[in-house]
Every structure is written in C-alpha cells, then in structure tokens.
Backbone bond lengths (Angstrom), bond angles and torsions (degrees), N, CA, C in turn:
res aa  C-N    CA-C-N  psi(-1)  N-CA   C-N-CA  omega(-1)  CA-C   N-CA-C  phi
1 M - - - 1.440 - - 1.522 108.47 -
2 M 1.292 116.53 126.97 1.462 121.71 176.03 1.514 108.64 -85.66
3 A 1.303 116.87 -175.34 1.461 120.98 175.77 1.524 107.85 -62.40
4 E 1.306 115.57 136.24 1.452 121.25 -176.14 1.526 107.53 -132.59
5 N 1.328 116.75 130.96 1.456 120.21 178.56 1.508 109.71 -104.03
6 I 1.322 115.22 131.62 1.448 122.02 179.24 1.510 106.14 -134.06
7 G 1.292 116.38 143.43 1.454 116.38 175.33 1.496 112.67 166.87
8 G 1.296 113.77 174.74 1.447 120.45 -179.33 1.511 110.04 -78.85
9 S 1.315 115.78 151.80 1.446 120.12 177.04 1.517 108.86 -106.83
10 G 1.292 115.45 162.78 1.445 120.46 175.73 1.516 114.28 91.20
11 A 1.300 118.93 -10.77 1.465 121.02 179.37 1.516 109.25 -89.01
12 D 1.316 115.47 146.70 1.450 121.36 175.88 1.522 107.79 -77.60
13 K 1.332 117.33 115.70 1.461 120.83 -175.56 1.521 112.72 -68.07
14 R 1.314 118.22 -10.53 1.461 120.37 176.92 1.521 111.33 -92.62
15 S 1.311 116.63 -6.14 1.460 121.60 -178.23 1.518 110.88 -61.29
16 E 1.336 116.02 147.46 1.459 120.57 -179.79 1.523 112.65 -64.30
17 D 1.328 117.36 -25.10 1.461 119.50 -177.81 1.531 112.20 -103.65
18 F 1.333 117.71 18.68 1.464 121.59 175.79 1.523 108.03 -91.81
19 Y 1.323 115.81 128.13 1.455 121.83 -177.08 1.524 110.68 -99.01
20 S 1.314 115.71 121.79 1.449 122.31 174.05 1.531 106.28 -105.87
21 L 1.332 115.86 112.86 1.459 121.99 -173.27 1.521 110.42 -120.38
22 R 1.320 115.38 143.74 1.467 121.53 178.08 1.524 107.14 -130.55
23 L 1.334 116.15 118.40 1.458 121.71 -178.69 1.525 109.99 -108.75
24 F 1.325 115.49 120.22 1.467 121.15 177.08 1.518 108.63 -97.63
25 I 1.342 115.44 127.80 1.462 122.30 -179.09 1.525 109.77 -128.60
26 A 1.340 116.09 173.45 1.463 121.66 176.85 1.520 108.42 -120.37
27 G 1.322 116.48 88.29 1.455 121.38 177.77 1.515 112.93 59.26
28 A 1.315 115.89 -143.56 1.463 121.90 -177.42 1.529 111.14 -105.23
29 S 1.320 116.33 34.53 1.466 119.79 178.13 1.522 109.42 -63.16
30 P 1.337 117.96 153.87 1.470 120.07 179.68 1.533 113.40 -55.88
31 V 1.331 117.26 -38.79 1.467 119.85 179.63 1.522 110.24 -67.35
32 S 1.323 117.65 -40.31 1.466 121.12 178.82 1.526 110.91 -64.21
33 V 1.321 116.99 -44.53 1.468 121.48 179.39 1.531 110.15 -61.26
34 R 1.312 116.73 -44.12 1.468 121.61 178.82 1.529 110.92 -63.38
35 A 1.326 116.49 -41.57 1.471 120.85 179.51 1.532 110.65 -62.39
36 I 1.322 117.05 -43.11 1.467 121.09 179.02 1.522 110.21 -62.78
37 Q 1.320 116.83 -47.41 1.468 120.73 -179.26 1.523 110.91 -61.23
38 N 1.319 117.05 -46.03 1.464 120.77 -177.70 1.524 112.39 -65.02
39 I 1.332 117.61 -44.41 1.460 119.10 -177.49 1.526 110.65 -71.23
40 R 1.330 117.76 -34.09 1.471 119.79 176.08 1.527 111.33 -63.06
41 K 1.334 116.87 -43.38 1.474 120.71 178.34 1.518 111.18 -60.26
42 I 1.323 116.34 -45.55 1.461 121.13 179.90 1.529 110.48 -62.50
43 C 1.316 116.87 -45.53 1.467 120.68 -179.26 1.524 111.28 -63.11
44 E 1.326 116.83 -44.28 1.464 119.65 -178.99 1.522 111.83 -67.24
45 E 1.315 117.00 -33.76 1.461 120.04 -178.94 1.520 112.58 -77.31
46 F 1.332 117.54 -40.17 1.460 120.54 -171.64 1.527 114.99 -110.49
47 L 1.334 117.90 -16.10 1.468 120.38 -174.68 1.530 113.42 -129.02
48 T 1.312 117.56 23.08 1.462 120.78 -176.24 1.527 111.01 -49.68
49 G 1.336 115.40 124.66 1.457 120.98 177.88 1.515 114.60 76.79
50 R 1.343 117.07 2.84 1.466 120.02 -175.68 1.521 112.13 -127.87
51 Y 1.313 116.89 26.23 1.466 117.65 -178.14 1.515 112.21 -148.19
52 D 1.319 114.22 157.90 1.458 123.33 172.13 1.522 105.38 -131.27
53 L 1.327 116.33 120.57 1.465 121.83 -179.35 1.514 108.81 -112.33
54 E 1.313 115.63 116.54 1.456 121.32 177.87 1.520 107.64 -104.67
55 I 1.334 116.54 121.96 1.466 121.51 -179.28 1.528 108.05 -103.70
56 I 1.318 115.62 123.99 1.464 121.49 -174.83 1.518 110.38 -123.09
57 D 1.323 115.56 123.47 1.461 121.28 176.02 1.525 107.56 -82.06
58 A 1.319 116.27 115.65 1.464 121.71 -176.61 1.529 112.67 -59.21
59 H 1.327 116.85 -30.84 1.465 120.21 -179.77 1.526 111.01 -68.35
60 Q 1.325 117.10 -33.56 1.461 121.03 -177.29 1.531 113.26 -92.84
61 Q 1.327 116.62 -16.27 1.467 120.28 -177.71 1.535 111.09 -129.49
62 P 1.326 118.58 57.40 1.477 120.30 -175.88 1.533 113.58 -61.70
63 L 1.316 117.98 -29.75 1.458 120.21 179.01 1.527 111.11 -66.94
64 M 1.332 116.92 -38.78 1.470 120.35 176.60 1.523 110.70 -64.52
65 V 1.331 116.07 -38.66 1.465 120.97 178.07 1.529 109.18 -59.96
66 K 1.309 116.50 -45.14 1.464 121.28 -179.90 1.529 110.53 -66.51
67 N 1.331 117.00 -46.28 1.466 120.95 -177.37 1.520 112.63 -63.82
68 E 1.331 117.09 -33.37 1.474 121.25 -179.90 1.528 111.74 -90.98
69 D 1.329 116.85 0.45 1.465 122.43 179.58 1.533 111.42 54.81
70 V 1.328 115.54 49.15 1.464 121.52 178.78 1.520 108.54 -75.05
71 T 1.333 115.85 122.80 1.461 120.67 -175.88 1.521 112.98 -109.44
72 A 1.343 117.03 -10.96 1.459 121.64 179.12 1.523 108.07 -152.46
73 I 1.328 115.51 157.12 1.466 120.70 -179.01 1.508 108.24 -135.89
74 P 1.308 119.64 136.78 1.461 127.74 -0.77 1.530 111.90 -73.80
75 M 1.327 115.00 145.47 1.461 121.71 176.81 1.527 108.61 -133.46
76 L 1.332 115.14 131.22 1.456 121.87 176.11 1.515 107.59 -106.68
77 I 1.327 116.08 127.22 1.458 120.84 177.15 1.527 107.75 -111.41
78 K 1.328 115.50 121.82 1.472 120.74 174.76 1.517 105.94 -92.39
79 K 1.333 116.03 107.64 1.456 120.92 -178.18 1.531 110.95 -81.67
80 T 1.317 116.40 -41.23 1.463 122.14 175.47 1.517 107.37 -142.77
81 P 1.321 119.51 153.83 1.467 126.16 -3.77 1.534 110.42 -71.29
82 Y 1.307 114.53 161.01 1.454 120.57 -179.69 1.512 110.57 -72.58
83 P 1.312 119.89 152.21 1.463 126.19 5.75 1.533 111.59 -80.11
84 K 1.327 114.52 153.62 1.455 120.97 176.99 1.520 108.26 -65.17
85 K 1.342 116.23 137.27 1.477 121.14 -178.67 1.515 109.77 -132.60
86 R 1.344 115.26 155.68 1.462 122.68 175.73 1.522 107.85 -127.37
87 L 1.324 116.03 129.31 1.457 122.11 177.77 1.518 108.10 -122.66
88 I 1.325 116.33 139.90 1.461 121.62 -177.90 1.516 109.40 -122.68
89 G 1.339 116.56 140.81 1.453 121.29 175.37 1.512 111.28 129.41
90 D 1.346 115.94 -164.77 1.464 119.41 -178.69 1.533 112.09 -97.86
91 F 1.337 116.98 2.51 1.466 123.94 174.43 1.520 113.43 63.50
92 S 1.334 116.33 29.22 1.460 120.97 178.68 1.530 111.75 -79.91
93 D 1.324 118.05 -20.00 1.466 121.83 176.82 1.532 107.18 -89.16
94 R 1.344 115.15 89.13 1.474 120.90 -173.79 1.518 113.00 -57.12
95 E 1.319 117.81 -42.61 1.467 120.24 -178.65 1.522 111.44 -61.14
96 K 1.318 115.94 -41.95 1.463 120.99 179.76 1.537 110.19 -65.73
97 V 1.332 117.25 -40.70 1.465 121.26 179.20 1.527 110.26 -66.09
98 L 1.330 116.91 -46.29 1.460 120.40 179.80 1.532 110.66 -60.46
99 K 1.310 116.63 -42.74 1.470 120.30 178.20 1.520 110.18 -63.67
100 G 1.333 116.55 -44.17 1.464 120.89 179.44 1.520 113.38 -62.37
101 L 1.332 115.83 -32.70 1.469 120.31 178.77 1.533 112.46 -85.70
102 G 1.334 115.51 -8.06 1.458 118.94 -179.71 1.516 113.00 77.59
103 I 1.334 116.91 27.54 1.466 121.97 179.71 1.518 108.08 -97.20
104 R 1.317 115.55 122.69 1.467 120.56 178.77 1.516 109.31 -97.80
105 I 1.326 115.93 135.54 1.453 121.35 178.11 1.524 107.90 -95.86
106 A 1.326 114.77 130.25 1.482 119.37 -178.52 1.509 111.25 -69.80
C-alpha cells in the first residue's frame, strides 16, 4: 500500500479546526488493519469534512519514516491543528485517541 489520502471534502484546509493526520503502518498486518479501521471510524464520527488522513506504509516509504522520526508502528501524527501530537497503538481506546487529538465530546 502506498500513501493514501482519505478525508472530507469542502473544508478549508487552513482552518484552525481542520485536522491533518498522517498514519504510519506496517503493510497489511492485523494491528495495522485495526488501526486504520479505528482511526477512520473516529474521523468520520467526530471530524466529518474537517480532516485529511494520509496512510503511509513504512515498508514502502522508509524515507518518510525517517523524516517524521517514527519510533513505533502504528503511529498517528496530528500535524494540524497545533500542537503537533503523536499517538501510538491500534486506536481502540476511543477516549484516549479523542483526548490525544484534542477533540472534546459534548
């Protein structure tokens, strides 16, 4: 799997509440597949139309792994909005992921 962009359309990518996310995975391993499914569900539920999710296979993009200083996989990097954050795991703990992304539930 090469880099893949997923996200809502129609949002202004410069907006303060637009989320630019980069998910590093290792091929089609069960943990990577679970991480993709979990983060997609969270994004669609809480960030519809306000996010861009780039999925990067570490095996196919080793230079990106080095440039982003990825130390574990799967790793989600929230590039925007600031502050930049890094989350590691399969993202099955929704509350922890939402807190890490700075998403408040009403």
